[in-house]
Wavefront OBJ file of the C-alpha trace (Angstrom):
o trace
v 4.873 29.504 -46.391
v 6.752 31.692 -43.923
v 8.168 31.975 -40.456
v 7.543 34.533 -37.425
v 9.739 33.531 -34.620
v 11.065 35.017 -31.642
v 14.270 34.007 -29.650
v 12.887 31.039 -28.522
v 9.831 29.497 -30.707
v 9.453 29.545 -34.200
v 5.756 28.796 -35.706
v 4.835 27.463 -38.881
v 1.965 29.303 -40.698
v 0.072 28.647 -43.774
v -2.612 31.120 -44.764
v -1.780 33.161 -41.902
v -2.661 30.672 -39.366
v -0.446 29.368 -37.117
v -0.317 25.484 -37.320
v 2.317 24.099 -34.731
v 5.157 25.058 -32.835
v 8.608 23.972 -33.959
v 12.301 24.790 -32.577
v 14.663 27.342 -34.404
v 15.883 24.057 -36.746
v 15.222 23.481 -40.124
v 12.284 20.994 -40.544
v 13.964 18.307 -41.733
v 16.609 18.254 -38.995
v 16.102 17.716 -35.327
v 19.201 18.534 -33.210
v 18.187 16.784 -30.018
v 16.172 14.071 -30.797
v 18.745 12.370 -33.184
v 21.031 12.445 -30.042
v 18.172 10.846 -27.737
v 18.364 7.176 -28.348
v 17.278 6.011 -24.590
v 16.125 7.267 -21.410
v 19.749 7.492 -20.423
v 20.538 9.705 -22.934
v 17.369 11.545 -22.289
v 18.422 12.208 -18.468
v 22.219 13.782 -20.008
v 20.130 17.147 -21.253
v 20.069 19.906 -19.137
v 16.254 20.920 -18.579
v 16.529 23.550 -21.026
v 17.467 21.446 -23.595
v 14.412 18.798 -22.128
v 12.263 21.786 -23.351
v 13.781 22.110 -26.972
v 13.749 18.249 -27.200
v 9.874 18.347 -26.347
v 9.214 20.693 -29.204
v 11.324 18.541 -31.392
v 9.555 15.337 -30.156
v 6.309 16.834 -30.798
v 7.365 17.889 -34.266
v 8.503 14.548 -35.303
v 5.154 12.738 -34.049
v 3.141 15.152 -36.350
v 5.604 14.572 -39.311
v 5.765 10.514 -38.674
v 1.797 10.436 -38.564
v 0.896 12.396 -41.679
v 2.340 10.016 -43.464
v 1.624 6.915 -41.186
v -1.659 7.440 -39.542
v -1.919 6.686 -35.763
v -3.424 7.942 -32.668
v -2.236 11.440 -32.765
v -4.106 13.934 -30.400
v -3.665 12.203 -27.298
v -0.011 11.516 -28.208
v 0.625 15.433 -28.778
v -0.870 16.035 -25.374
v 1.422 13.334 -23.560
v 4.781 14.434 -25.056
v 5.854 16.582 -21.750
v 4.680 14.065 -19.314
v 6.779 11.104 -21.367
v 9.747 12.912 -21.025
v 9.321 14.103 -17.684
v 8.716 10.636 -16.466
v 11.882 9.176 -18.500
v 13.739 12.200 -17.218
v 13.047 11.932 -13.358
v 12.378 8.080 -12.940
v 15.100 5.539 -13.520
v 13.314 3.409 -16.293
v 12.866 0.554 -16.941
v 14.139 -0.551 -13.406
v 11.736 2.018 -12.257
v 7.835 1.110 -13.506
v 5.648 2.997 -15.994
v 2.251 1.407 -16.704
v 0.139 3.673 -19.451
v -3.440 3.644 -19.867
v -4.622 2.060 -23.204
v -1.743 3.285 -25.444
v -3.176 6.448 -27.148
v -0.979 8.513 -24.998
v 2.233 6.477 -25.575
v 4.132 7.195 -28.579
v 6.197 9.971 -27.087
v 7.183 7.439 -24.262
v 8.021 4.761 -27.536
v 9.991 7.264 -29.138
v 11.959 7.790 -25.947
v 12.389 4.379 -25.286
v 14.590 3.217 -28.109
v 12.028 2.894 -30.840
v 12.811 6.561 -32.846
v 13.900 4.392 -35.558
v 11.331 2.081 -35.800
v 8.332 4.517 -35.272
v 8.087 4.733 -38.922
v 6.799 1.226 -38.843
v 4.283 1.797 -35.956
v 1.110 -0.203 -36.633
v 2.321 -1.484 -39.995
v 2.038 -5.419 -40.796
v 5.532 -6.772 -38.816
v 6.254 -3.194 -37.355
v 5.893 -1.987 -34.025
v 2.527 -2.053 -32.202
v 0.662 1.301 -31.757
v 0.349 0.314 -27.684
v 2.551 -0.721 -25.029
v 3.645 -4.582 -25.178
v 5.711 -6.393 -22.780
v 7.209 -8.371 -25.877
v 8.224 -5.520 -27.401
v 10.232 -3.493 -25.004
v 11.376 -3.434 -21.195
v 10.192 -0.463 -20.995
v 6.458 -1.181 -21.619
v 5.797 -2.479 -18.135
v 2.104 -3.800 -18.792
v 0.497 -4.441 -22.253
v -2.798 -2.295 -22.589
v -5.189 -1.609 -25.422
v -8.227 -1.230 -23.373
v -8.888 1.815 -20.918
v -9.037 1.861 -17.199
v -6.602 -1.212 -16.526
v -3.427 0.982 -15.177
v -3.909 1.736 -11.455
v -4.821 -2.276 -11.190
v -1.986 -3.486 -12.931
v 0.555 -0.840 -11.246
v -0.822 -1.929 -7.946
v 0.190 -5.411 -8.779
v 3.697 -4.443 -9.681
v 4.287 -2.263 -6.760
v 3.128 -5.108 -4.201
v 5.382 -7.579 -6.137
v 8.295 -5.125 -5.750
v 7.506 -4.996 -1.750
v 6.953 -8.970 -1.506
v 10.420 -9.440 -3.293
v 11.952 -6.456 -1.525
v 12.717 -4.468 -4.277
v 12.896 -0.861 -4.199
v 11.443 0.421 -7.558
v 9.332 3.279 -7.977
v 5.858 2.589 -9.786
v 3.676 4.915 -11.722
v 0.415 4.910 -13.652
v -0.560 7.362 -16.235
v -4.006 7.335 -16.476
v -6.140 10.046 -18.731
v -8.120 10.283 -22.048
v -11.386 9.709 -20.346
v -10.461 6.510 -18.722
v -10.981 7.289 -15.111
v -14.683 7.135 -16.186
v -13.865 3.114 -15.853
v -15.227 1.039 -13.329
v -11.860 -0.722 -13.006
v -10.197 2.534 -12.388
v -12.256 2.956 -9.375
v -11.552 -0.329 -8.072
v -8.333 -0.301 -8.401
v -8.267 3.238 -6.755
v -10.279 1.826 -3.860
v -7.752 -1.202 -3.147
v -4.508 1.204 -3.615
v -5.717 3.776 -1.088
v -5.869 1.339 1.797
v -3.088 -0.851 0.618
v -0.736 2.029 1.507
v 1.676 0.922 -1.313
v 3.945 3.005 -2.515
v 2.226 4.060 -6.199
v 2.042 7.305 -7.870
v -1.100 7.563 -9.982
v -0.908 10.797 -12.660
v -4.230 11.689 -13.758
v -3.656 13.457 -17.386
v -6.711 15.277 -17.448
v -7.306 16.331 -20.772
v -11.030 15.849 -20.132
v -11.721 14.397 -23.784
v -11.307 10.227 -24.782
v -12.505 10.656 -28.582
v -15.164 12.505 -27.430
v -16.152 14.954 -24.591
v -16.133 13.226 -21.319
v -19.215 12.163 -19.823
v -20.463 11.848 -16.183
v -19.993 13.305 -12.691
v -16.022 12.434 -12.527
v -15.702 14.969 -15.626
v -17.531 17.974 -13.545
v -15.789 16.965 -10.135
v -12.319 17.239 -11.671
v -13.324 20.746 -13.199
v -14.124 21.440 -9.947
v -10.929 21.014 -8.342
v -9.300 22.621 -11.301
v -11.405 25.868 -11.015
v -11.378 26.128 -7.335
v -9.065 29.435 -7.351
v -9.667 30.584 -3.822
v -8.611 26.975 -2.499
v -5.791 26.392 -4.723
v -4.441 29.672 -4.289
v -4.356 29.506 -0.803
v -3.030 26.093 -0.675
v 0.097 27.335 -2.907
v 0.493 30.280 -0.130
v 0.411 28.262 2.739
v 2.947 25.456 1.097
v 5.122 28.181 0.269
v 5.096 29.916 3.623
v 6.156 26.567 4.775
v 9.494 26.858 2.564
v 10.544 29.644 4.562
v 10.988 27.394 7.741
v 13.993 25.765 7.396
v 13.217 21.887 7.471
v 9.587 22.037 7.918
v 8.403 21.726 4.460
v 10.509 18.376 3.669
v 9.668 17.080 6.938
v 5.822 17.459 6.249
v 6.716 16.043 2.857
v 8.163 12.825 4.386
v 5.607 12.311 6.993
v 2.889 13.095 4.641
v -0.106 15.175 3.673
v -1.986 14.993 7.172
v -0.012 18.382 8.464
v -0.435 20.111 5.236
v -4.250 19.670 4.637
v -5.026 20.788 8.286
v -3.267 23.897 7.481
v -5.558 23.969 4.178
v -8.803 22.023 5.245
v -10.527 20.973 2.087
v -10.532 17.334 1.274
v -11.509 15.618 -1.848
v -12.287 12.548 -3.405
v -8.843 10.627 -3.726
v -8.176 11.689 -0.239
v -10.907 10.461 1.053
v -9.928 6.773 -0.428
v -6.116 7.255 1.123
v -4.131 8.852 -1.479
v -2.320 12.100 -1.270
v -3.500 14.407 -3.621
v -1.229 16.776 -5.582
v -2.143 19.444 -8.172
v -3.805 20.480 -10.267
v -0.401 21.316 -12.509
v 0.627 22.216 -15.795
v 1.073 19.118 -17.638
v 3.146 21.172 -20.405
v 5.369 22.687 -18.429
v 8.363 19.698 -18.477
v 10.378 21.790 -15.936
v 7.784 22.171 -13.387
v 6.951 18.615 -14.226
v 10.316 17.349 -13.317
v 10.449 19.319 -9.917
v 7.145 18.046 -8.892
v 7.760 14.200 -10.097
v 11.108 14.895 -8.092
v 9.633 15.630 -4.663
v 6.951 13.227 -4.938
v 9.917 10.603 -5.319
v 10.214 10.919 -1.848
v 6.778 10.864 -0.535
v 5.789 7.173 0.604
v 2.257 5.343 -0.020
v -0.237 6.369 -2.640
v -0.054 9.426 -4.126
v -2.308 11.095 -7.194
v -0.782 13.879 -9.107
v -3.509 15.651 -11.060
v -2.104 17.338 -13.931
v -3.945 19.395 -16.906
v -2.992 18.679 -20.608
v -4.638 19.400 -24.061
v -5.246 16.952 -26.710
v -3.446 17.512 -29.930
v -1.073 20.150 -28.314
v 1.228 21.991 -30.483
v -0.943 21.399 -33.280
v -3.692 24.162 -34.097
v -6.239 21.635 -35.891
v -5.854 19.182 -33.339
v -6.764 21.294 -30.672
v -9.602 23.045 -32.418
v -11.096 19.648 -33.219
v -10.063 17.228 -30.590
v -12.366 14.105 -31.755
v -11.585 14.247 -35.350
v -8.061 14.505 -34.649
v -7.701 11.610 -32.262
v -6.771 9.413 -35.106
v -7.110 11.582 -38.386
v -5.792 9.354 -40.874
v -3.079 10.640 -43.404
v -3.144 14.536 -43.404
v -1.123 17.355 -44.629
v 1.220 18.542 -41.721
v 1.782 22.018 -43.478
v -1.865 22.889 -44.248
v -3.631 20.586 -41.703
v -6.022 19.171 -44.530
v -6.630 14.961 -43.906
v -6.670 13.042 -46.938
v -10.331 12.033 -47.909
v -11.366 8.748 -48.178
v -11.027 6.577 -51.126
v -14.236 6.851 -53.446
v -16.541 3.623 -52.710
v -19.518 4.438 -55.052
v -22.517 4.298 -53.105
v -21.108 2.079 -50.241
v -21.635 3.786 -46.718
v -19.541 2.707 -43.475
v -21.474 0.229 -41.573
v -21.091 2.703 -38.553
v -23.144 5.257 -40.799
v -25.850 2.811 -41.601
v -26.318 2.358 -38.091
v -26.267 5.850 -37.101
v -28.765 6.599 -39.785
v -31.152 3.939 -39.303
v -30.959 4.195 -35.554
v -32.160 7.720 -36.066
v -34.762 6.653 -38.768
v -36.154 4.077 -36.469
v -36.290 6.434 -33.317
v -38.323 9.002 -35.322
v -41.287 6.517 -35.829
v -40.925 4.617 -32.469
v -40.374 6.675 -28.942
v -39.165 3.432 -27.487
v -36.018 3.576 -29.318
v -32.869 4.915 -27.427
v -29.373 4.866 -28.248
v -26.623 3.749 -25.551
v -22.675 4.065 -26.087
v -19.817 4.025 -23.740
v -17.954 6.605 -25.090
v -17.781 6.494 -28.716
v -20.841 8.577 -29.847
v -18.374 9.633 -33.124
v -16.752 6.339 -33.336
v -20.193 4.298 -33.896
v -22.056 7.282 -35.383
v -24.860 7.395 -32.629
v -23.780 10.936 -32.974
v -26.272 11.282 -35.563
v -29.207 10.688 -33.312
v -27.723 12.644 -30.420
v -27.633 15.901 -32.779
v -31.258 15.287 -33.510
v -32.727 13.764 -30.658
v -30.130 14.191 -27.577
v -32.677 13.256 -24.989
v -32.991 9.695 -26.416
v -29.331 8.957 -26.190
v -26.834 8.371 -23.674
v -23.058 8.270 -23.713
v -22.147 6.721 -20.363
v -18.391 7.173 -20.204
v -15.806 4.390 -20.677
v -18.320 1.828 -18.801
v -18.913 -1.050 -20.862
v -20.717 -3.282 -18.014
v -22.615 -0.368 -16.739
v -23.719 0.556 -20.698
v -25.129 -3.084 -20.834
v -26.864 -3.293 -17.426
v -27.889 0.661 -17.702
v -29.518 -0.744 -21.106
v -31.506 -3.465 -19.234
v -32.921 -1.300 -16.862
v -34.320 0.834 -19.851
v -35.719 -2.647 -21.008
v -37.315 -3.431 -18.057
v -39.945 -0.109 -18.524
v -40.713 -1.138 -22.020
v -37.805 1.142 -24.081
v -35.894 -0.726 -26.780
v -32.366 0.081 -26.226
v -29.646 -0.195 -29.061
v -26.324 -0.784 -26.993
v -23.540 -0.053 -29.410
v -20.017 -1.199 -28.234
v -17.453 -2.562 -29.815
v -16.995 -6.126 -30.249
v -13.446 -6.158 -28.577
v -14.718 -3.998 -25.674
v -17.853 -6.012 -25.357
v -15.447 -8.693 -23.647
v -15.619 -6.469 -20.609
v -19.184 -6.814 -20.247
v -19.546 -10.431 -20.640
v -21.343 -11.088 -17.222
v -23.620 -8.495 -17.207
v -25.144 -9.510 -20.428
v -25.606 -12.892 -19.267
v -26.892 -12.148 -15.851
v -28.634 -8.725 -16.366
v -30.048 -9.085 -20.139
v -30.339 -12.844 -21.346
v -31.053 -14.566 -18.244
v -33.997 -12.105 -17.773
v -34.941 -12.135 -21.536
v -34.752 -8.217 -21.714
v -35.059 -7.039 -25.256
v -31.822 -5.313 -25.111
v -30.255 -4.909 -28.891
v -26.525 -5.199 -29.027
v -24.908 -3.776 -32.222
v -21.464 -4.634 -31.907
v -19.399 -2.492 -34.489
v -15.683 -3.130 -35.477
v -16.680 -6.835 -35.186
v -13.978 -9.153 -36.753
v -10.617 -8.028 -38.127
v -10.313 -4.531 -37.087
v -6.533 -3.626 -38.610
v -3.914 -1.332 -37.527
v -5.174 -1.027 -34.072
v -3.929 -4.681 -33.223
v -4.536 -7.509 -30.923
v -6.498 -5.892 -28.268
v -8.580 -4.305 -30.570
v -9.585 -6.988 -33.261
v -13.474 -8.321 -33.128
v -12.418 -11.952 -32.883
v -14.089 -13.769 -30.316
v -17.796 -12.048 -29.612
v -19.468 -15.052 -32.079
v -17.745 -17.742 -29.843
v -18.483 -16.177 -26.716
v -22.125 -15.330 -27.426
v -23.108 -18.452 -29.167
v -23.569 -20.382 -25.292
v -26.070 -17.682 -23.848
v -29.609 -18.679 -23.830
v -32.063 -16.472 -25.308
v -29.720 -14.748 -27.464
v -30.229 -13.906 -31.391
v -26.679 -13.517 -33.060
v -27.038 -11.924 -36.454
v -24.301 -10.316 -39.358
v -24.865 -8.332 -42.500
v -23.461 -9.149 -45.504
v -24.056 -5.512 -46.672
v -25.845 -2.052 -45.615
v -29.360 -3.117 -46.813
v -28.888 -6.112 -44.654
v -28.103 -4.119 -41.560
v -30.848 -1.843 -41.932
v -33.092 -4.532 -42.076
v -31.777 -6.838 -39.126
v -32.110 -3.465 -36.766
v -35.521 -3.648 -38.144
v -36.310 -6.999 -37.362
v -34.262 -6.717 -34.068
v -36.776 -3.884 -32.709
v -39.958 -6.292 -33.839
v -38.810 -8.712 -31.494
v -38.972 -9.388 -27.366
v -35.621 -11.182 -26.676
v -32.232 -9.721 -26.687
v -30.785 -9.584 -30.278
v -26.855 -9.260 -31.222
v -25.972 -7.549 -34.493
v -22.577 -7.930 -35.227
v -20.657 -5.710 -38.200
v -17.389 -4.686 -39.728
v -15.200 -1.666 -39.268
v -15.066 0.567 -42.835
v -17.443 0.473 -45.427
v -19.860 -2.168 -46.779
v -20.290 -3.322 -50.431
v -22.192 -0.534 -51.615
v -25.824 -2.571 -51.502
v -29.107 -1.890 -49.981
v -27.855 1.585 -48.800
v -31.743 3.376 -49.346
v -33.078 -0.191 -48.537
v -36.533 -0.207 -47.194
v -37.132 -1.399 -43.336
v -38.578 -4.588 -43.414
v -38.353 -7.977 -41.602
v -35.689 -10.428 -42.247
v -37.214 -13.837 -40.715
v -35.082 -14.790 -37.819
v -33.163 -18.015 -38.002
v -33.830 -18.107 -42.049
v -30.446 -18.191 -44.483
v -30.697 -17.025 -47.744
v -29.309 -19.475 -51.139
v -27.398 -16.724 -52.884
v -26.014 -19.579 -55.434
v -26.827 -23.052 -56.402
v -23.873 -25.239 -56.754
v -23.252 -28.877 -57.328
v -19.701 -29.913 -55.932
v -19.343 -27.745 -52.477
v -21.221 -25.776 -50.693
v -19.864 -22.186 -48.996
v -21.673 -21.342 -45.827
v -20.870 -17.540 -44.759
v -21.799 -15.339 -41.930
v -21.576 -11.477 -42.738
v -19.390 -9.520 -45.017
v -17.489 -12.335 -45.831
v -19.763 -13.599 -47.959
v -18.698 -11.014 -50.393
v -14.962 -12.321 -50.421
v -16.864 -15.877 -51.071
v -18.928 -14.477 -53.850
v -15.758 -13.218 -55.323
v -14.260 -16.730 -54.696
v -17.297 -18.587 -56.031
v -17.017 -16.555 -59.424
v -13.441 -17.217 -60.168
v -14.097 -21.332 -59.242
v -17.117 -21.171 -61.437
v -14.704 -19.961 -64.401
v -12.265 -23.273 -63.568
v -15.315 -25.781 -63.782
v -15.989 -26.197 -60.061
v -19.950 -25.396 -59.277
v -19.948 -24.117 -55.257
v -23.228 -23.385 -53.857
v -23.448 -20.223 -51.564
v -25.707 -19.829 -48.450
v -25.573 -16.781 -46.826
v -26.436 -17.877 -42.868
v -27.318 -14.325 -41.785
v -27.988 -15.642 -38.294
v -25.288 -17.594 -36.266
v -27.984 -17.901 -33.408
v -30.806 -19.646 -34.509
v -29.143 -21.528 -37.593
v -31.417 -22.365 -40.124
v -32.014 -26.045 -39.654
v -34.070 -26.588 -42.524
v -31.039 -25.221 -44.955
v -28.584 -27.178 -43.303
v -30.488 -30.357 -43.721
v -30.832 -29.743 -47.445
v -26.839 -28.728 -47.032
v -25.983 -32.318 -45.154
v -28.119 -34.342 -47.841
v -26.812 -32.960 -51.288
v -23.039 -32.152 -50.321
v -20.333 -34.268 -49.160
v -17.927 -31.196 -48.570
v -18.896 -28.070 -46.979
v -17.023 -24.659 -46.329
v -17.941 -22.110 -43.823
v -16.431 -18.532 -43.710
v -16.635 -16.080 -40.500
v -14.942 -13.171 -39.355
v -14.539 -14.652 -36.228
v -12.368 -17.348 -34.245
v -13.060 -20.591 -35.695
v -12.632 -22.442 -32.197
v -16.419 -21.961 -30.767
v -17.470 -20.163 -33.763
v -20.527 -20.515 -36.317
v -18.715 -23.359 -38.466
v -18.337 -25.090 -35.384
v -22.007 -25.363 -34.820
v -22.595 -26.144 -38.391
v -20.291 -29.073 -37.987
v -21.998 -30.221 -34.848
v -25.213 -30.062 -36.682
v -24.027 -32.213 -39.654
v -22.565 -34.778 -36.804
v -26.013 -35.127 -34.759
v -27.988 -35.799 -37.698
v -25.567 -38.192 -39.114
v -24.651 -36.219 -42.390
v -21.376 -37.795 -43.718
v -20.586 -34.036 -45.126
v -16.655 -32.943 -44.301
v -17.206 -29.517 -42.881
v -13.892 -27.272 -43.239
v -14.028 -23.824 -41.280
v -12.335 -20.814 -42.370
v -11.532 -17.802 -40.322
v -9.344 -16.515 -37.338
v -7.057 -19.198 -36.254
v -6.348 -20.039 -32.675
v -3.913 -16.906 -31.864
v -3.643 -13.053 -31.325
v -3.972 -11.438 -34.570
v -1.403 -8.770 -34.835
v -1.521 -5.240 -36.374
v -1.733 -4.675 -40.473
v -4.265 -3.582 -42.600
v -7.418 -5.674 -42.633
v -7.024 -6.886 -46.368
v -3.156 -7.603 -45.129
v -5.022 -9.742 -42.198
v -7.604 -11.571 -43.601
v -4.961 -12.989 -46.406
v -2.732 -14.002 -43.337
v -5.546 -15.564 -41.779
v -6.626 -17.637 -44.960
v -10.369 -16.324 -45.775
v -10.007 -13.071 -48.230
v -11.310 -13.894 -51.702
v -8.209 -15.808 -52.257
v -7.728 -17.870 -49.782
v -11.593 -19.064 -50.135
v -10.958 -19.917 -53.608
v -7.864 -22.225 -52.724
v -9.892 -23.959 -50.354
v -12.965 -24.431 -52.885
v -10.754 -25.618 -55.494
v -8.575 -28.299 -52.849
v -10.171 -31.969 -54.059
l 1 2 3 4 5 6 7 8 9 10 11 12 13 14 15 16 17 18 19 20 21 22 23 24 25 26 27 28 29 30 31 32 33 34 35 36 37 38 39 40 41 42 43 44 45 46 47 48 49 50 51 52 53 54 55 56 57 58 59 60 61 62 63 64 65 66 67 68 69 70 71 72 73 74 75 76 77 78 79 80 81 82 83 84 85 86 87 88 89 90 91 92 93 94 95 96 97 98 99 100 101 102 103 104 105 106 107 108 109 110 111 112 113 114 115 116 117 118 119 120 121 122 123 124 125 126 127 128 129 130 131 132 133 134 135 136 137 138 139 140 141 142 143 144 145 146 147 148 149 150 151 152 153 154 155 156 157 158 159 160 161 162 163 164 165 166 167 168 169 170 171 172 173 174 175 176 177 178 179 180 181 182 183 184 185 186 187 188 189 190 191 192 193 194 195 196 197 198 199 200 201 202 203 204 205 206 207 208 209 210 211 212 213 214 215 216 217 218 219 220 221 222 223 224 225 226 227 228 229 230 231 232 233 234 235 236 237 238 239 240 241 242 243 244 245 246 247 248 249 250 251 252 253 254 255 256 257 258 259 260 261 262 263 264 265 266 267 268 269 270 271 272 273 274 275 276 277 278 279 280 281 282 283 284 285 286 287 288 289 290 291 292 293 294 295 296 297 298 299 300 301 302 303 304 305 306 307 308 309 310 311 312 313 314 315 316 317 318 319 320 321 322 323 324 325 326 327 328 329 330 331 332 333 334 335 336 337 338 339 340 341 342 343 344 345 346 347 348 349 350 351 352 353 354 355 356 357 358 359 360 361 362 363 364 365 366 367 368 369 370 371 372 373 374 375 376 377 378 379 380 381 382 383 384 385 386 387 388 389 390 391 392 393 394 395 396 397 398 399 400 401 402 403 404 405 406 407 408 409 410 411 412 413 414 415 416 417 418 419 420 421 422 423 424 425 426 427 428 429 430 431 432 433 434 435 436 437 438 439 440 441 442 443 444 445 446 447 448 449 450 451 452 453 454 455 456 457 458 459 460 461 462 463 464 465 466 467 468 469 470 471 472 473 474 475 476 477 478 479 480 481 482 483 484 485 486 487 488 489 490 491 492 493 494 495 496 497 498 499 500 501 502 503 504 505 506 507 508 509 510 511 512 513 514 515 516 517 518 519 520 521 522 523 524 525 526 527 528 529 530 531 532 533 534 535 536 537 538 539 540 541 542 543 544 545 546 547 548 549 550 551 552 553 554 555 556 557 558 559 560 561 562 563 564 565 566 567 568 569 570 571 572 573 574 575 576 577 578 579 580 581 582 583 584 585 586 587 588 589 590 591 592 593 594 595 596 597 598 599 600 601 602 603 604 605 606 607 608 609 610 611 612 613 614 615 616 617 618 619 620 621 622 623 624 625 626 627 628 629 630 631 632 633 634 635 636 637 638 639 640 641 642 643 644 645 646 647 648
């Protein structure tokens, strides 16, 4: 380890490769960072000091996330933007709305949470996303993309109704402009005349590379060298005429753009477009933001940033370093996954299985809303790129696009995270289920997901899909069942939902043959006398452990893997109703409206007197923690199921 530095910057090298930029202070010291406990403290810095502060802030984020994992790349890319916003605007009186929260770590550290940042995403610690309940500086909570413009417009209109003079800023980026809600917000805001500033943080990537025409359009804006040079030249010439540039700024862009006659999409819908500008030049950002404060109406500032800025490994592999887990900040080495024997991540089982199915069935196509790596559709994309579609952050479109494919005889596997599927509910009902089209929905991250917290827990999909006619709903207990359920879904003609959790399975059936599982047929895993335990999905593995432990205590529990939440195996339920007076259901989803409720309803309708006790996610939003911690808190880990079995 050695250092090479100029008068201003020092670079850290390992094996002669510069990894990240830091100031000329010892690695354990943060000279300016430790002096800034709030935006008010930040505003006391000079702009030269602000530049140094940003380098310290970036280093602090790298050091912190090396030990306690989180969203690294996007937050590194928004360091200067976060500092400039709080330097120029009078937060929290002025309102900053962050899209998602991947960009917001620097914002959190600046706003009095530096000393709490070590608890980020840990049980009982601060959230990884903006939360109104956590800080007055978090103007709006956001864990799903594309919400910032709509929310900020609502805040801006409310300020006008209240007669309050506040600046309102929406920061959208990390691919979120591909979402339909962002366009709805832009359309409304442009026509409203509200005093709103939208900052487009253009890093050309979300988790994976951005897809769609908007990506190409933004690229054309940034590469129109002739136009941009002319615009800057004319604008600078105006500065030589006393008062003229200021007058034009106050009256709007009409005169300015008449002098340089080229329009763009944002201008055509009522926004005054500024940019593109360097999003890593904090001094320039402060100057531009200061200028924009005096311009009324809807404005859009287009800034260019680099995801992972300042840390070479994150810049070079932006998808991997979106949220890399623990890593060595000095070498860039990411900690390897813990040994799991033959276990595979469910997402990789999906990726390998759809690729195998597509190899034998030309009808198979894959669809993802901007998550090819996250859901492992990237495996098929590498081998059959023409039969895979990344539609951008647009879940509703992904569903209806899949429906269109299905009308022409294709069998689309539409992979959407459970939490994000909430955004496409109407599309599932109206465009798929009502028309009984053979779309196969693979819901990754179903159930408790862990550290991303309440906005990302896949808690509701069983409950919100259960009432929809024509849907089959299934959940695998292990990797082999996931493979067989995907094959089974391909053989059906109606819409089919397969939900599975984040992370690895138990290592069962990774290489299982592709064969059909009878739809609506449960599996009796273990006979029992005292109580029947009915499970859906991977929580069956928790139950198996609990049931074995109960047997050692002299309590005999039957174990039934439902496999299907809809249709239920009525033949099996009749047997349970006749033979047991006590039934326990376990699911990795909300108990209100879940499969446990469907079992209880069945027993009541058929006159069985058994008591049905439901385990699952309670009627509450579940905050962040490890999945094991949250399963325990919700009472359906192996210990919780054991205790429920032993209640007599």
